[in-house]
N, C-alpha and C positions, 0 to 999 in steps of 0.2 A: 651066573646063569639064572639063579633063582630070582634075583631082582629084575633081570631082563624079562623073565616070564611074567612076573607080576605087572611090569609096565605094559606088556603086550595086552594084558587084560583090562587095563585102565579104561574107564569110561570117558568119552570125549567131553570137553568142558561144555557147560550149558550154553545154549544159543539164546541171546536176548529175545524177549517176546515183544517185538515192535508193534504188532497189531493191538495188543492189549494196551501198550503205552499210548497209542493213538486214540484209543477209546477213552482213556482218562482225560484227554484234552488238556485244558488249562488248569484243572484242579490239582492241588498238591496231593501227594500220596495219602496224607492224613485226611484231607477232605474227601478223597475218593473212598477211603476206608469207611468213613462215616456214612457215605451214601450206600455202600455195600451192606453195612449193618442195618440201615433203615430199610433197604429193600428186603433183607432177610426177614425182618419183623412183619413186613407186609404179607408175606406168604407163610408165616408161621415157622420159619427156620431160625436156628440160632448159630451164628458164626462169630468167633471172637477175632474179627478182622482189624488189623491196625496197619500203620504206614509200613512197618517192616514186612508184613505179609505181601502188601502190594509191591514193594521193592523186590522181593524174592520172585514174585510172578514175572515182573518185567525183566528181571535178570535171567530168566529161564530156568531157575532152580526148581520151580514147580512146573513140571511138564504137563501135568493133568490134575485138576483140582479134585477134591473129594466130592461125593455126591451132593452134600449139602451146598457147597460152594457152586457146584454145577447148576443146581436149581436156581440159586440166587442170580448167578451171572446170566442165565438164559431168561430169567424174569426181567433183569435190567435191560437186556438187549434182545427184545423179541424178534424172532425171525432169523437169528444167527445161531449157528452150531458152534460147538466147542472149538472146532478147527478154525472157524471164522474169527474166534477170539484169540487165535495164536497158540492154542494148546495142541498137544499131540493126542491123537486118538487113543482112547483108554486101553484098547487091546494091545497097542504097540508099547505102551508104558508098562502095563502090568505083566503081560505074558500069561500063558496057560497055567504055569505052576503058581504064580502069584495069585491068580484068581482062586485056585483051590485053597490056598492058605487063608485068604480072606473069608471064603465061605465057611471054613471050619471054625474060624474065630467068631463069626457072626452067630453061629449056632450055639456058642457057649454061654453059660450064665456069667454074671459079673464076677462071681467068686472063681470060676474056672479061668476067666481072663486075667485074674490077678496072679496066676501062677508064674513065678519068676523064671521057670524053666521053659516057658513058651518061646518058640523060636523067634517071634517078633517082639519079644519083651526087652526093653532096655532097663538096666538096673536103677536108673534115676527116675523111671516112670512107673507109677503103681499099676498101670494097665497096659496091655500089649499094644504096640503100634499096629495099626491095621484094623482095629475094632471100630465099629461104626461110630460116627459122631465126632471124630477128631478132626481138627483143622488140618492135620498133617497126614490124614488117613491114606491118601493115595498120591503123595508127592513123589519127587523123582527117585529113581532107584539109587542114584548116587547118594542122596541124603540118607535114605533108609540104610544103606550099607555102612555109612559113616556112623550112624547111631549105634549099630550093632557091633562094630568092630573097633572103632577108634578108642584108644585109652582104656581097653577092657580091664587091664590089671588095676589101674587106679580106681575105676568106677566100681568094679566088683569088690575091691577091698572096702571102699566106702560104703557100699550098699549092705555089706555084711557087718558093718560096725568095726572093721579093723583099722588100726592106725595106719595112715599112709606112709609113715616112716618105715613100716615093714615091707613096703613095696620097693624092690631094688631100683635105685636110681631116682626115686621120687618123680615118676613121669609127670610131665606138665599137662595141663588141661587146655583144650582148644574148643573150636566151634561146635563140634559134635556134642560134647558134653553140655555146653551151654544151652544148645537147642533142646537137649533132653530134659534139662531142668525147666525150661520154658514150657515144654510140652506137658510135663507133669502138672504144672500149675493149671493149664487149660483143661486137662482131663478131670482134675479134681473139681474145678468149678462146674464143668458140664454135668458130672454125675451128681454133685450136690444139688444143682438146679432141678434134676429129675427125681432124685431119691432121698434127699436129706442127708444129714451128717452121721447118724448113728452107725451105719454099716461101713463107713469110710475112714473114720478117724485113725484106728490102729493101723490100717493098711497104708495110710498116707504118711505115717511117721517115718517109714523106711526111706523113701526118697528124700525126705527132709534131711535126715542124717547124712545121706549121700551128698546132697547139695552143699552142706556146710563142710564136709570133708573135702570136696572139690575146691572150695575156697581156700582151705588150708594148704592144698597142694600147689596152688598158684596156677596162673594161666599162661598162655602163649604171649608173645611180645606185644600184641595189639592191645592197646588200652581199651578200645571199644569192647573187646571180648571180655575183659576183666570187669568193666562197668556193667555189662549185661549179666554176667554171672552174679555179681552182687545184687543187682535188681531182681534177677530170677530167684535167687536164694531167699531174699527178703520177701518177695511175693509168695513164695512157697510157704515160708513161715507164717505169713498172714492167713493163707488158705487153710493150713493145718490148724492154726489157732481158731479160725472160724468154725471148723469142724468140731473142735473141742468145745467152743462156745455154744454152738447150737445143740450139742449133745449133753449140755449141763456140766461139763468139766471146766468150771470157771478158772480155777487156779492154773490148770494146764494152758488154757487160752491166754491168760495174763502173761505167762512165761513166754509163749510163742510170739505174742505181740511185742513184748519187750525185746525179744531177740531180733525181730524185724526192725524195730526202731533203732537198735544199736547198729544194725547193718546199714541202715539208711544214713545214720550220722557218720559212720566210718567212710562210706562211699560218697558223701556229699550229695545225696539224691533226694531233692525236695519232694518229688512225686511219691516216692516210697515212704518218706517220712510222713507226708500228709495222709497216706493210706493207713499207716500204722496207727497214727493218732485217731483217725476216724473210727477204726475198729476198737481201739482202746476205750474211746468215749462210749461206744455202743455197749461194750462189756461192762463199763462202770455203771451205766444206767441200769442194765439188767441185774447187776450185783448189788443194787441198793446204795450206790455211791454217787448220787446225782451231782454233787459239787465237783467231784473229779471228772464226771462226764462233761460238765461245762468247761472246765479248765483245759482238758485235752482236746475238746472240739475247737476251742479258741486257738490252741497251739497249732492244731492242724490247719486252721485257716491261714495262719501266718506262713506256714510252709507252702500252702497251696497257691499263695499269691505269686509264687515263682513259676507256677505251672501253666498259667493262662487258660485254665479250664473253668468256665462258669458253672458247669454241672458239678464239678468237684466242690466248688465253694458252696453251691446250693445244698449238697448233701451234708457238708460239714455244718452249715447253718442249721439244718434239721437236727443233726446230732446235738448241737448246742441247745436247740429248743427243747429236745427231750430231757436234757439235764435240768433246764429251768422249770419244766413241768414237774419233774420229780421233786424239786424244791418248793413247789407250790407258788412259784413266782409267775403269775399269769402275764403281767405286763412285759417282762423280759422274754417270755416264751413267744408272745405275739410279735415282738420286735424281730426275734430270730426267724420266725415263720415268714414274716414279710420280706426279710432279706433273702430267704431261701426261694421264695416265689419270684423275686426280682431277678435273681441269678438264673433260675430255671427258665424264665421267659426269654432269656437271651439265646437260648437254643444250644444244640450240640455243636461241637467243633472237632477239628482234627487233633486238638491238644487234649481231648478227653482221654484219660487212661483206659486201657483195654478192659480192666476189671470192672469198670463202671457200666458195662453193657446192660446190667440188670436195672440201672437207675433210669426209669422212665416214669410216666405219669402214674401208673399203678403204685409204684413204691413211694412216690411223693404223697399220694393220698393215704397210703398205709401209715407212713411215719407221722402224718398229721393226726390220724386216728389215735395213734399211741399217745401223742401229746394231750389230746383232749380227754382221753381215758384217764391218764395220770392226774389231770386236773378235776376229775370227777364229773365231766360233762358227757355222760354216756350216750345220750341221743345224738349229740353232735359227732361224737366219735364214731357211732354206728353209721352215720351217713357217709363219712369218709371211708370207713372200712368196706361198706357195700360198694362204693364206687371203685375202690381198689380191686375187689374181687371181680366186679363186672368187667373192668378194663383189662385184667391180666390175661395174657396169652395162656391158653390152656395147656400148652406144651410144657410150661414151666410148673410142673406139678407141685414142687415143694412150696413155692411162693403162693400158688393158688390155695393150697391147704392152709398156709399161714394166714393169709388175708381172711379166709372164711372163719378160721378159728378166732381171729381178732373180732370179726363181726359177731360171732356167736357170743363171745364174752361181753361185748358192749351191749348187745340186745338184751342179754340176761340181766345185766345191771340196770338197764334203762326201763325195766319192767315189761318186757315183751317176751315172756317165756316160750310161747309157741314158735315165734319166729326164730328165737335163739336155738331151739331144739332142731328146727329144720336146717339151719346153718350148720349146727353141730353134726348132724347126720351127713351133710355133704362133705364135711371134713373126714368123717369116718369112711366114707366111700373111697377116699384117696389114700387112706392109711395103709392099704396093701402095697402101694408103690412107694410111700414115703416113710422114713424112719427119722423122727426128730423129737428129742426129749423136750425141746422148747414147745413144740406144738402139743405134745402129750400133756405137758404141764398146764397149758392154757385150757385144754379140754377138761382136765381134772378140776380146775378152778371154776369153770362154767358149770360143770355137773354139781358142784357144791351149792352154787347159787340157785340152781334149778330144783334141788331136792324138795323144797317145800311145795313145789308144783307137780310132784310126781304122779298125782292122779290124773293129770291131763294126758290124754293118749299120746300126743306127739312127744311130750316131755318124757313119758314113761318109755317110749320106744328108744329115744336117744340114750336115756340112762341105762337101759338094758343092754343096748349094743356097746356102749362105751365100757361097761363092766365086763363084757364077755372077752375072753382071751383073743388076741389077734391071730389070724391064720398064719401058719408058718410060711 
């Protein structure tokens, strides 16, 4: 009788969204996802849309998009309402009780949202489902229930650091857990874009442990689910590694990147391997190991050739250029920069990995600035850094602060102390929202260069503000 009762409460299977499929037209899901991300940038939104998301919409799994996606879709198709796009009206999807829960989550601080006891929290995700800014914020009630109830013994044990062997029967892992891992990756990236790494790193270690415990548990019979779990766990390791990297924990970052690379090799996943090498190269450059930065960037390019993403090859060429600049090899640096520009000029495509949504013209300019700075061409570096800061979407607070910090450092070394101080103060204006040891270190170095100019009013103001304690 109990099983019969549960069956009677089961939700009907999703109904394919044929209207949305018609709007996609002849474009592939990947090409359409690229168009969605481009439209989001046009209106200052950030969505990590990929072919899988488009497929879920068309399959009817996402009955109503979150508010960010809603704004993007309405921008793409002016004059149409959500229902014209094949979605269900929001109030029918959410219900009165769901709206109350979302309102209560939205009113919480990020630390409150990290509470694992929150009713919308999944143990694999460091932040509760339903908080603003997530790609899965208001997806189908079926999916939400699956995240919260499927495999709870396995995932709870993993999230608490318990061996899965202690769970009776070693329950297997399925779609819900895989999606939870993927959601954790998206949330970490979103919050890093807005606030920087320092406040996130320790919180993010917990879902990473859970993800690898899920790998140990094994998945359901579908090979695609297993492949996605490997990819999700590897991407999560890279995301946590980046948080360690950006907060100055270089050895921790190195360990996480190595873990991701091992996962990529085991799974035979060239896209994940290229990503791991890309971040390892960046870390090597920041750690003062430029030759390793070159070698790992080159290894990443070998893997990336199997991905068919020109933007990925462009970024890896820029990583290689940074290594050559650190070695003082201007000719090799310029050759790598030329390759990076050639790949970048070929444009975005549906094959571009989801994590590369940050890589647009501002980042291209910023990485060039870092190369010229390493080669001691401060004025040239400052021109690129200024362009990066000018082009950067102001919603991505962390990158905006980073580019302005680079600009301040380059201007200071180029002999423009007053301009450097102005740029430095602009960074300080953002530091209430951003916590990044990397940016703090750049400001400290700039302050040392500006100390001899301390009697200049603008420089004195910057030095005084930087020395003052940050507000809590």
